N, C-alpha and C positions, 0 to 999 in steps of 0.2 A: 787428547780430553778421556781420563778411566771409567770404565764401566761404574765406577759409584758415582762419578759424575752426572752421567746420564740416567743413573737412576734417580738422581735427586729430582734434575729437570723433570722424567717422566710422571713423579709424584707431584710434582707444582701444577704441572700443565693439565695430570689426571684431575685433581681436584677442580681446576677452574672448570673444563668440562662437564663434570660432574653435576658441579654445580649451576651450569648452565642450562642443562636439562632438565634438573629440579623447577628450577626457574620457569623456562619456557616449558614444560608439562603443566603448571602451574597453571598459565595465562593460556594454553591452547584449551584447557578444562573449560576456562569461566568462557571462551570465544572460540567455540569449533572452528568456525567461519574463516579467521584469519591464517592466513598459508605463511606469513612474515615468520611465526613461532616455527610451525613445521622444518621450512626451510632450515633454521637455521639448529633446532635439534638433528635433523638430518645431518648437516656438515660439522657438527661436536660428536654425534655417533661414528661418522666414515673417519674426523681426525684421532678421535681417540681409540678405534680399530687399527688402526695404520700404525701408531706410536706404539701401543698394545702389541702389537706381531713383529715389528722392529724389535722390540727389546726380548720377545721371546714369552711372552705372558700367553698365553693361549687361551685362558679359560676367558681372560677378561676381553682379547680378540672374537674370539668367538662370539659369547655373551653379546657383544656392542655390534656385529654382524647383524645377528636378527634381530637386534632393535634397530638398527639403521633399516632393515629391510621393512619394518612395520613403520617407520617414519615415510619411507619415500610412499609404500601404498597410501598412506593417509594425505601425505601433498598431493597424490594423482587421484585421490577421490577415488581409490578403488576399494577402501574400505572404509566405516565410519569410527569415529571417535565414541564409543560409546565405554561407559562405564567399565565395564570387566577387562576393556583393552586398557584402558586407562588406568587401571588399577593394576593388572599384571605389568604396566610399562614402569609405574613407581616400584611395584617390588624390584626389578630389576636391577634399577637405581639402588634400592637397600643393599642387594648382594653386590652393583659393583664396587659401593661404598667398601664393602668386607672384605671383596678381594683388592682391593687396595690397600687397606687395612693390611693384609696378609703381606702383601708385597713391602710396605714398609716396615714388619716386624721381620723381615727374612725370611717367610715361612712358605712352604709350598701351596700353592694354590687348590683351593679345594674345588670338588669335580660339582661343574653349574649345567651338565648334558642335560639333564630332566627341566631345569626350565628354558634352556634355549627348544628343545623340542615341544613343550608349552608354547611358547612363541611361535615356532614354527608352524603348530596345528590352527593356532587362532588365526594365522594368516593365512592358511589353506583354505580353515572354516569360512571365515571373511570372506573372502573373493570366490569362495567356491570353487574351488580351483585344487587336485592335487598333483603334483609331480609326476608325472610317469618314465618310464624308461623309452629315451630317444635315443636317437643315433648319432653319427658324429653331429656336435654342436659345429653352428655356424661360427665365424670369428666375426669382434666387431666393424673389421674393415666391411667383410661379405656382405654385413648386413646393412652397412652405411649402402654400399656400391648399391646393392639390393633395393637399398630405398630410394636411392637416385633416379635409378634406371626406371624404377615406376614412377616415380613424379617428373621427370625429365619433359616426358611430354608438353605436359599442362602448365610446366614453366617455361617451355620453350615459346607457346601457344600465347603466354602472358610478357614474352621479351624480358625473361628472366634468364642466366647464367648462373656457373657454381663454378665459386672461386676459393682457392686455398692461400688463408691468408696468414703470412708468417712475421709474428712479433716478439723484435727482439728486446728489453728491458735492460735500462742500463745499469751496470755493475754496481753501482755506488748507489743503486734505489733504496729507499728508507722503507717504503710503503710498497711492496709489490703488487698484494690483493686491491690494493687500491688502484693502481694503472691496470690492472687486469679487471677489476670491474670498470672502470670505465670506459675499455674496449668494448669491451660485451657490449655493454652500454649505447655505445656508437657505433657499433655492428648491427646492432639490433634496430635502430633507426634506420641503419642504412638496408635493410633488407630480415632474409631469415637463419638464425645459426641452424643448419643441421648437424652438424656437428664440434666438439670442444674435445683438444687433446692438449693437457690432459682433460677434464669432465670440469664442466663449469662451478660444481661444488667446490673441486679444486682449488683452482684458478681464483674465486672469491675469497679463497683460506689462503692464498698463499703458498701452497703447497706444489710446485713445480719449481726448476730453474732458472735460467733467466732467456729461455723465449716459450713460445706455444702454438698449437697453431689451431685454424679455425676454419672449416669448409662450411662457405657464408653464398644462400641461394638470391639474388638480386636483381637488380635491372640496373642499378649503380655500374657505372665504367670505372675500370682498375683503376687508373690513376686518381679520381675521386676519393675512393675507397681509401687507397695506400695515405694522398695527403689530409685524409681526414683522421687517421690514426697517428702518425708524425706530428700532428698539430697537438697533441696531447703528452703532457712533461713527463721527461725522463725515458720516453722510448728513444731508441738507437736506432732502431734500424724495421721498417716495413717492407715485405714482398708480397705481391697478388699475384697468382698464377691462374689458368684457367683449369680448372679439377674436374676429369673426366671418367669417375667412377672407378678412379684407379687403387688399386690396395692403401688400405692406412698409413699413412705417414708415421715412417717410423722413431721411435724416440730411443736416443742413446741409452742401454742398460747404464745402470749406475754400481758402482761397487758397495758391497754392503756400510763401508764405513759413511759414503757421501749420501746412500738412505737413511743413515741413521742423524747425519748431520743434518738433511733436509727436514725429517718428519720430527725432530725433536728440537734442532735451533733454528724455525722456521720464523722464531719472532727475534731474531739475536740481530738482524737490521731494525727493529722497533726501537722507540726512546723509553724503554725500561730494559735494565738492568737486574738480575736478579742476584740477592747478596746473602750469603749463611746468616744466621742473625749473631752466629758466634762472634764474627769478625766482626760486623757492623757495634758487639756488646766490648770486643777490643776497643776496636776506633774511637767509641765514647770513652773508654778509661783512659785513653792516652791524651785525647782531648782536655780530660778533666785534672791529670796531671798539669797538663799544660797551662792551665789555668791557673791552679792551685801557686803556681812558679813562675807566671807572668805577676798576680799580684804580688808573690814575696820581692821579686827582683825591681818591681814599682817601690814598693815600702822600703828596700834597702837605697833605693837609689834618692832616696829625699835628701835635702840639704846638699845634692851637687849641683853646679852651676852649671857642667858643661853642656854647652845648647846643642852641639850634635848628638852628643847621650841622651838626651832628655827629647830630643825628636825622635829619634830611632826608635827608643822606649813608648811614644805616643803611636808611632806607628806599629811595635809589636803588639800594642792594646787593643788596637785598632781589628788588626788583622787575627788575633786569638776571638775577641768578639764575632766577628762574622765567621771564622770558624766553627766557635762553639754553637751559633746560632743554625747554621747549615747541619750540622751533627745532630740537631737536636730535630730539625726537620726529617731530617735522613728516619729517626725513630717512631716519627708518628705514622700514623695508618688508622684506614677509616675503619668507620664503626661497622660499617656496611659488610662484614666478614662475619659479624654476628647476628646482626639484623636478617642475613641471609638464611639463617636457620628459619625462622619463625615462619614464613610461608606455607611449608610444608609441615611442620609441626602443627601448625591450625588446622589445616587442610587433613589431617590424617584423626587428630583428635573431634574436629565433627563429624567425621565418619564415623566413630569408634560411638559417640555418647549420643549422636542422632540430635547434635544443636545445630543451628545454625548461625556462624560467626565471620563478621568481616574484619580481617584485617587490615589497619589503617599504618601504613610506615611512612614517616618524615625523619627529613635530616639525616638519612643513612650515608650521605657525604662525609658527616662532620669525623674530623681525625682527633685522636690523642694518642698518648704515647700505648706502644705494643705493648707495654708489659703491664700496663692495665688493662688495656683491652682481654689479654689472655685473660688477667685475674679476674675479671667482670661476667666474662660470658655466661658461668653456671649461675651464677646470683639472678641475671636478666630468664634465662630459663625457667628460675625456681618460679620468679614472678608470674611470669606468663603463663606455666602451665598451675599455678592457684589461682590466678584469674578464669580461664579457660575453666576448671574443674569445679571452682566453689564460689564464684562469682558472679557469672552468665548462667543466668536460671535454663530450667526445661522450655522446652517452645511453649504446654503447654501451659508453665505457670507465667512466660513474658503475655502470652495470651488471655489469661486470666487478668492479670495485671493492668491490660491495656497497652502492652510495650510491643512495639513491632518484633517477626518470629527472628529476624536476624539481629545479633547481639552487634555490637561495634568493640572492636578492642584496638586501641591507640596506643601503639608503639612510636619514639620519638627521641630526638637527640637536637640538640644546638649551643652554640657557644655561649656563655657569658661571662663576660671579662677573661679571667686566666682559669675560668674552668669549661667544662664540660654539664651541662645539663641533661641526665634521662629520663622519660617519663614511662612510666606503663599505667595505661587509665582504660578502664572497661565501663559500661553501663550497664551493669549486673544489682546483685541483690543490696552491695554494700555491705559494712560492719553492723550488726546491731549492739550498741553497748550493752544493753541488758545482759545480750546470752555470753559476752564478754565475762560481765560480773559475776556470772554466775560461774563458769567456767573458773576465773581467779579465785574464787572462794571454794570453789572441790580444788584445786589444785592446792592453795593453800598460800597463793601468792600474795595475797591480801585478805586484807580483814572488811568486813563490812563496812567497820569504823571508817577507815582509812579511803573505800572506796567511796562513800557519801562525803568526803570533801573532796572529791576528782570533778573535774569536769569531763563531758560528751568524750572530747577530743584528747584529755590523757588516758581516760580509758579505754580508746581503743586501739593506743599504744602500748598497752598490756601482751599486746600479740606477740613482741617482739624480744618477749621474756625468754628467756632460756629453758624454765619451765612450763611453758605454755603450748600446749597441741589444742589447736582449737578444736579440730574434726579427726576423727579415722580416713582413712584414703577413699572409703565408702562412702562417705558421707558429705551432702552438700548445705548441712544445717547452717553451717558458717562460714566463712569468707575467711581465705588470704594466711591461714595457719600454721602450714605445716613448713618448720622450717628459716624461719623468718629472723630467728636468732644470729642463726649462721650466716645468712645475707649481709646484716646489720653490722655482725661483725666483719664480715670480708672488707665491706665498703669503708667502714671506720677504720680497718689496717690501711686504706689506700689513701687517707686522712681525707676522703671523704665522709659525706653524711648524707641519708636517710629521711625525708620525710614522710606523713601519711596523712588524706586527705579522704573522705566517706561520709558517704549520705544516704541512709537507711532508705531501701526501693532503687534508688539514682546510680548508684555503682561507688567504685573506689581508684585513687592514683596514687600512684607511689612516685616520690621524686628522686633520684637520687640525684646528688650533685659530686662530682671529680675533677681534683685536679687536673691540666693538661699532662704534666709529666710527673715523674718521681724521681728521674735523674739530676735534677739540678730545683733545686728549690731556695726560697730565702726563708733565712733562721734568724732567731734574736738569739746571742750568745750570751749566756748565763757561766758566773763562777760557783760552784757549790763545793765548799771544801777546798783539796786542791785540784777538781777535774772542770774542765769548761764542756757544759753542755749548748746544742743545740736545740731549740725549740722551735716547729715548725711557726713562721710569721701567720698559715692557714687558721692555727688553732688559738690565736692572740687575741681576747677580747679587749684587755686593756692591762696596762703599766699602773700599780700603786702601791702605795708605802703605807704600811700598818705601824701602827704608834703604839706605845704603852699602852696598855687596858685597853686596845681594841676588840679586841678576840676574847672567848669565852666559851665555857663547854657547852656542851649540847650535843645527851644521849652518846655519851665519851665519844664525843667529836670536837675535837676543836674548829669553832665557826668564826666569820665575823658578817658583821652586815655589811651588806653590797648594794646598794641598787633596791634599796629596800625588801631586800630578800637573804636567806642565810648563807653564804659560800664556805662551803669547805676547803680546811687548808692542807696541803699535803708537804710536810716537812721532806724535801726531796734527797737532803744530805743524808737524812737518818732511815729513807724508805729503801734506796738506792745503794745504802750500807758505805758510804763516800766519811762519813763522820760518825762516831760510836756514841755520842750522844742526843739530845733530841734539841735540838735549835729554838724551839718554842720558849723558854723559860727568857731565851736574851730576847725576846721584843719588851719582857717587863723592864729592862734596865735602856734599850736604843730601839729604834723606827729601823724595816728592814724592807727591800724591796718583794715586792709577789706580784707574779707573774698572772693575770686571769685566764684561765684557758678553758675553752667549749669543745665539745664534740658531741653530734647529737644534743642530744638535752641533758645533756650532763655537764656541770662546771665545776671549777675546783681552783683553788688560789693557791698558786706553787709557790713556796718560800722560797728563796738564793739568796747568795750572800753578798751579787753585785751584777748586773746588768752592762755587758761591754759594748752594746749597740749591735745593728740589724748588718746581714753578710749573706751574701749567695753563693752553697757552697754545691758541689759536688757530692753526692750520694755514693758512698762505699759498705758493701754489705757484709756482714761482722764474719762470715764462713759458716760452716756446719757447725761447727763445735757450739757458736755462741750464737745460733740467729735463734735458739728459742728464750734468749735471756728477756725476761719480761719488765718492760718499761723502756726498752733500749730497741732501735729499730734498726740502726746504721752508725757510720762513722764517716768520719771527712778528716781532711788536712787541712788546716787553716792558712792561713799565706805569711804565719810565722813558725809555719812548721809544726806545728804544735797540732795534738789532736785529741778533736772533740768529739763525743757521744751525742748523738740526734736520739732524742727524745721522743716515744712512743708514747704519745699523749692519750690515747685511746686506751692501750694497756694497761697504762699507769692507773687511771680513775675510773 
């Protein structure tokens, strides 16, 4: 394995450990009495330290080493998890993320010695001890021997003996850490674990070879100890020997390469395989080509009567469909990777703004296409930040209004058919339509006459307008006003929609509806001039025929009356430049098919020459040169071999 591949594995693992530290530290801050979070943080810091040291990232190793000492002191109750200790640990995590970014960019690590000194000093100040120069340090073996000699008389008086237990795990064991944990648990039931080699945290994290050793103080007979451990599955061998405070069992020194493999590939035996996204995208593209050619072969075979050939084609169809579904599942990722950012964001915001906020997260295991997860992350952060800043009131205001001091912010995700629904909801001040009216008139977005005809629900949606900025960043007079036009545009670019519900004094809820995937979609094929267009089925409300005399002019727009409302018509041929003339005059002589589409709260009727039916297509990008063409989001190759342009309905209307 090349150094670059080791680096990629290190970065991926380090991100997971830092996220674990963030999550567990937040939990510890809420419930300081829980030791499970501290144990997990200690192991995460210890593992990250070892990985960084192996890879030569000295600043990361040094910082995590100091953090590890703090976690160890906390879990052994040598220090308390006071606010200044927790804040310093959060600051250290921020610096760790910066150091990791520098590794990703190939930059030299910044010097963090001042921070490591602060961690060292706070530990010494809290424990009331300062390291003094000492003579020659005792080895671990000498310390262990001394402990046993001191406790041996009392142990013998209770009928207890010391044993060295050597455990060898099967080479094909998939979960070494689990087996080690089970061994430790069984030995604790039989007696007292005096020493473990490697340490217990390392054993439980799976950081060891195929064997380890335990010094056990117990009354239990050696034969029973051996049989108890051998009863655990995937244990290849167990030896139990009397231990007389001899030097600590020696561990075979591993080569540098073995150390790297041990630290960086310790999860290689787990049931997870990391794959570069580029390789996954290439595989998806190849399967897409296979799907297109499968359909073409089936079309060409129509009319043939060879039973063997038809049977083979049916099998090809089935296998290709299964392969297509499997690849689509590989592209699916949990939205947890976005939701994980918010507990820390809310915590830091509460500290800075002196607000009390309870974050409730539901449905973080909901999966959707990786490309959608990557695209929607910043929009969700924007919605959450606006809810925190402009939705949630100050504590004094909430008291005055008779509300609980602690505000509630809910973030949830769920599957709904072929879509994922994400909601961001707060119990804050809500959006006041009267203030929106005033701002809309000031900005020249709407006239007083237009606003009079609008409902409150329609008025609050003005905050999505590109020219509307409800508040300055330092103000809390209005709610949810900054950058919402961009959020809406991103959602609609993903063939999704965003809805808004708000009640003055009670709160606001944003509802985002997104497709599960953008790689393969169902479309309606339509011919316009000599071109074939693919219109995403999710945007289509209805297909209708427009007859002569159905359309009329209104404010220089061609409209028809559809379901008791005015529906603007869009001449696709003229709009996209496929035809040089306006197709609308033709409607005076003959009827034409119109596809009624809707994106958000906007509707339009798209005039086409002919509808060719529905089909499932594989999306291909236009490339960098054509990616900004308005009204077109991509292309696809049809079963006939023809190329069809995929319509971007949001950009078009």
